[in-house]
N, CA and C atoms as an extended XYZ file, in Angstrom:
243
Properties=species:S:1:pos:R:3:atomname:S:1:resname:S:1:resid:I:1 pbc="F F F"
N        82.865      104.707       78.502 N   MET     1
C        83.572      103.816       79.410 CA  MET     1
C        82.640      102.731       79.949 C   MET     1
N        81.438      103.141       80.371 N   GLU     2
C        80.484      102.183       80.917 CA  GLU     2
C        80.086      101.148       79.871 C   GLU     2
N        79.925      101.591       78.648 N   GLN     3
C        79.549      100.674       77.565 CA  GLN     3
C        80.652       99.647       77.326 C   GLN     3
N        81.905      100.057       77.433 N   GLN     4
C        83.026       99.136       77.245 CA  GLN     4
C        83.051       98.067       78.338 C   GLN     4
N        82.747       98.456       79.552 N   VAL     5
C        82.713       97.508       80.666 CA  VAL     5
C        81.586       96.497       80.450 C   VAL     5
N        80.429       96.987       80.029 N   ILE     6
C        79.288       96.097       79.774 CA  ILE     6
C        79.620       95.125       78.652 C   ILE     6
N        80.218       95.617       77.586 N   GLU     7
C        80.597       94.734       76.473 CA  GLU     7
C        81.627       93.700       76.919 C   GLU     7
N        82.573       94.124       77.744 N   PHE     8
C        83.581       93.193       78.248 CA  PHE     8
C        82.934       92.096       79.087 C   PHE     8
N        82.043       92.471       79.999 N   LEU     9
C        81.388       91.483       80.862 CA  LEU     9
C        80.486       90.544       80.061 C   LEU     9
N        79.786       91.062       79.056 N   LEU    10
C        78.950       90.203       78.217 CA  LEU    10
C        79.799       89.232       77.402 C   LEU    10
N        80.917       89.706       76.882 N   GLY    11
C        81.835       88.827       76.157 CA  GLY    11
C        82.424       87.761       77.067 C   GLY    11
N        82.763       88.155       78.274 N   LEU    12
C        83.293       87.207       79.248 CA  LEU    12
C        82.248       86.151       79.605 C   LEU    12
N        81.008       86.585       79.779 N   ALA    13
C        79.930       85.655       80.119 CA  ALA    13
C        79.670       84.676       78.982 C   ALA    13
N        79.818       85.117       77.767 N   GLN    14
C        79.577       84.230       76.631 CA  GLN    14
C        80.735       83.268       76.408 C   GLN    14
N        81.962       83.741       76.617 N   ASN    15
C        83.139       82.912       76.343 CA  ASN    15
C        83.574       82.055       77.534 C   ASN    15
N        83.379       82.548       78.732 N   GLN    16
C        83.827       81.848       79.945 CA  GLN    16
C        82.706       81.815       80.985 C   GLN    16
N        81.618       81.102       80.730 N   PRO    17
C        80.508       81.116       81.693 CA  PRO    17
C        80.874       80.503       83.045 C   PRO    17
N        81.830       79.594       83.077 N   TRP    18
C        82.232       78.955       84.330 CA  TRP    18
C        82.849       79.977       85.290 C   TRP    18
N        83.543       80.981       84.739 N   LEU    19
C        84.183       81.985       85.582 CA  LEU    19
C        83.136       82.832       86.302 C   LEU    19
N        82.128       83.271       85.570 N   LEU    20
C        81.076       84.057       86.206 CA  LEU    20
C        80.268       83.212       87.181 C   LEU    20
N        80.114       81.915       86.885 N   SER    21
C        79.424       81.024       87.833 CA  SER    21
C        80.218       80.907       89.128 C   SER    21
N        81.536       80.790       89.008 N   ALA    22
C        82.386       80.697       90.201 CA  ALA    22
C        82.316       81.984       91.025 C   ALA    22
N        82.321       83.131       90.363 N   VAL    23
C        82.216       84.410       91.072 CA  VAL    23
C        80.857       84.513       91.759 C   VAL    23
N        79.805       84.063       91.097 N   LEU    24
C        78.469       84.103       91.687 CA  LEU    24
C        78.378       83.204       92.918 C   LEU    24
N        78.902       81.991       92.819 N   VAL    25
C        78.874       81.067       93.958 CA  VAL    25
C        79.668       81.655       95.123 C   VAL    25
N        80.826       82.212       94.845 N   HIS    26
C        81.643       82.818       95.887 CA  HIS    26
C        80.892       83.958       96.567 C   HIS    26
N        80.260       84.804       95.782 N   SER    27
C        79.533       85.949       96.338 CA  SER    27
C        78.348       85.512       97.189 C   SER    27
N        77.618       84.523       96.726 N   VAL    28
C        76.458       84.035       97.480 CA  VAL    28
C        76.913       83.387       98.786 C   VAL    28
N        77.967       82.595       98.731 N   CYS    29
C        78.467       81.957       99.954 CA  CYS    29
C        78.940       82.999      100.962 C   CYS    29
N        79.597       84.033      100.491 N   ARG    30
C        80.037       85.085      101.411 CA  ARG    30
C        78.832       85.815      101.999 C   ARG    30
N        77.832       86.059      101.163 N   ALA    31
C        76.634       86.755      101.640 CA  ALA    31
C        75.856       85.915      102.643 C   ALA    31
N        76.019       84.599      102.605 N   VAL    32
C        75.321       83.717      103.546 CA  VAL    32
C        76.160       83.472      104.798 C   VAL    32
N        77.422       83.081      104.624 N   PHE    33
C        78.245       82.658      105.750 CA  PHE    33
C        78.617       83.795      106.697 C   PHE    33
N        78.893       84.982      106.171 N   LYS    34
C        79.319       86.073      107.047 CA  LYS    34
C        78.215       86.472      108.024 C   LYS    34
N        76.972       86.687      107.584 N   PRO    35
C        75.919       87.000      108.561 CA  PRO    35
C        75.624       85.846      109.514 C   PRO    35
N        75.703       84.614      109.026 N   VAL    36
C        75.454       83.463      109.899 CA  VAL    36
C        76.486       83.424      111.019 C   VAL    36
N        77.748       83.617      110.679 N   CYS    37
C        78.796       83.627      111.708 CA  CYS    37
C        78.634       84.819      112.651 C   CYS    37
N        78.208       85.946      112.124 N   SER    38
C        77.997       87.121      112.963 CA  SER    38
C        76.861       86.894      113.962 C   SER    38
N        75.765       86.315      113.493 N   VAL    39
C        74.630       86.023      114.374 CA  VAL    39
C        75.030       84.985      115.414 C   VAL    39
N        75.754       83.966      114.986 N   TRP    40
C        76.194       82.918      115.911 CA  TRP    40
C        77.095       83.515      116.994 C   TRP    40
N        78.029       84.367      116.601 N   GLU    41
C        78.923       84.978      117.580 CA  GLU    41
C        78.145       85.885      118.534 C   GLU    41
N        77.186       86.629      118.028 N   SER    42
C        76.363       87.485      118.884 CA  SER    42
C        75.560       86.657      119.878 C   SER    42
N        75.013       85.540      119.415 N   TYR    43
C        74.262       84.651      120.295 CA  TYR    43
C        75.156       84.093      121.397 C   TYR    43
N        76.346       83.652      121.005 N   VAL    44
C        77.285       83.083      121.975 CA  VAL    44
C        77.671       84.131      123.013 C   VAL    44
N        77.905       85.344      122.577 N   ASN    45
C        78.292       86.412      123.517 CA  ASN    45
C        77.132       86.839      124.412 C   ASN    45
N        75.898       86.669      123.937 N   ALA    46
C        74.734       87.111      124.708 CA  ALA    46
C        74.287       86.095      125.756 C   ALA    46
N        74.617       84.834      125.575 N   THR    47
C        74.179       83.819      126.524 CA  THR    47
C        75.061       83.848      127.768 C   THR    47
N        74.466       83.556      128.929 N   PRO    48
C        75.242       83.619      130.172 CA  PRO    48
C        76.210       82.442      130.356 C   PRO    48
N        75.918       81.313      129.749 N   GLY    49
C        76.777       80.134      129.935 CA  GLY    49
C        78.102       80.264      129.220 C   GLY    49
N        79.060       79.434      129.624 N   THR    50
C        80.376       79.470      128.995 CA  THR    50
C        80.636       78.274      128.090 C   THR    50
N        79.754       77.288      128.138 N   LYS    51
C        79.969       76.098      127.320 CA  LYS    51
C        79.914       76.434      125.832 C   LYS    51
N        78.949       77.263      125.426 N   ASP    52
C        78.864       77.642      124.022 CA  ASP    52
C        80.017       78.554      123.614 C   ASP    52
N        80.519       79.357      124.560 N   ASP    53
C        81.690       80.185      124.272 CA  ASP    53
C        82.898       79.308      123.955 C   ASP    53
N        83.068       78.256      124.740 N   GLU    54
C        84.185       77.341      124.517 CA  GLU    54
C        84.035       76.607      123.194 C   GLU    54
N        82.809       76.184      122.867 N   TYR    55
C        82.570       75.481      121.610 CA  TYR    55
C        82.844       76.405      120.418 C   TYR    55
N        82.392       77.647      120.514 N   TYR    56
C        82.613       78.594      119.428 CA  TYR    56
C        84.107       78.915      119.274 C   TYR    56
N        84.814       79.052      120.385 N   ALA    57
C        86.258       79.310      120.329 CA  ALA    57
C        86.989       78.142      119.671 C   ALA    57
N        86.560       76.914      119.992 N   GLU    58
C        87.164       75.736      119.356 CA  GLU    58
C        86.860       75.712      117.862 C   GLU    58
N        85.622       76.081      117.504 N   PHE    59
C        85.247       76.128      116.092 CA  PHE    59
C        86.102       77.147      115.341 C   PHE    59
N        86.341       78.302      115.952 N   LYS    60
C        87.140       79.327      115.292 CA  LYS    60
C        88.599       78.910      115.135 C   LYS    60
N        89.066       78.001      115.975 N   LYS    61
C        90.449       77.517      115.868 CA  LYS    61
C        90.571       76.377      114.856 C   LYS    61
N        89.436       75.812      114.456 N   GLY    62
C        89.443       74.618      113.618 CA  GLY    62
C        89.690       74.876      112.145 C   GLY    62
N        89.822       73.771      111.433 N   LYS    63
C        90.116       73.812      110.002 CA  LYS    63
C        88.920       74.287      109.182 C   LYS    63
N        87.716       73.953      109.613 N   ILE    64
C        86.534       74.354      108.838 CA  ILE    64
C        86.410       75.875      108.835 C   ILE    64
N        86.528       76.488      110.000 N   TYR    65
C        86.445       77.950      110.075 CA  TYR    65
C        87.571       78.589      109.279 C   TYR    65
N        88.760       78.030      109.384 N   SER    66
C        89.897       78.583      108.647 CA  SER    66
C        89.656       78.516      107.145 C   SER    66
N        89.109       77.404      106.680 N   ALA    67
C        88.818       77.257      105.253 CA  ALA    67
C        87.725       78.229      104.815 C   ALA    67
N        86.667       78.344      105.613 N   LEU    68
C        85.593       79.283      105.272 CA  LEU    68
C        86.108       80.720      105.265 C   LEU    68
N        86.945       81.051      106.231 N   ASP    69
C        87.486       82.402      106.294 CA  ASP    69
C        88.408       82.672      105.111 C   ASP    69
N        89.207       81.703      104.753 N   TYR    70
C        90.120       81.868      103.617 CA  TYR    70
C        89.343       82.032      102.309 C   TYR    70
N        88.324       81.199      102.131 N   LEU    71
C        87.572       81.231      100.877 CA  LEU    71
C        86.580       82.386      100.790 C   LEU    71
N        85.920       82.703      101.905 N   PHE    72
C        84.806       83.645      101.846 CA  PHE    72
C        84.972       84.867      102.740 C   PHE    72
N        86.114       85.004      103.406 N   SER    73
C        86.393       86.152      104.261 CA  SER    73
C        85.247       86.420      105.233 C   SER    73
N        84.996       85.466      106.115 N   ILE    74
C        83.871       85.566      107.036 CA  ILE    74
C        84.262       86.133      108.389 C   ILE    74
N        85.537       86.398      108.590 N   LYS    75
C        85.995       86.889      109.891 CA  LYS    75
C        85.347       88.235      110.199 C   LYS    75
N        84.816       88.353      111.388 N   ILE    76
C        84.187       89.583      111.840 CA  ILE    76
C        85.261       90.438      112.504 C   ILE    76
N        85.422       91.689      112.086 N   PRO    77
C        86.439       92.524      112.730 CA  PRO    77
C        86.116       92.763      114.208 C   PRO    77
N        87.155       92.815      115.008 N   GLU    78
C        86.984       93.062      116.436 CA  GLU    78
C        86.515       94.492      116.650 C   GLU    78
N        85.656       94.685      117.642 N   LYS    79
C        85.189       96.026      117.979 CA  LYS    79
C        86.275       96.757      118.722 C   LYS    79
N        86.482       98.011      118.355 N   GLN    80
C        87.476       98.820      119.044 CA  GLN    80
C        86.833       99.434      120.288 C   GLN    80
N        87.594       99.445      121.373 N   LYS    81
C        87.064       99.984      122.631 CA  LYS    81
C        87.492      101.401      122.841 C   LYS    81
């Protein structure tokens, strides 16, 4: 079974290299954007001021965040209390 999967992926890479490139770009972007957003949210929550909280809330309501979340699933799940 494992050999069949490897052969399939190698055939796919040889015949459709653009598809594997797209999957790689998507994976790298998710691996970068999700931790960046998590660190940013942690920083905003840790600071005593409210100006950055308001800016971050506006960013999360905006089109850029929505597009990043749709494409790369960067939304951080809410902590359960």
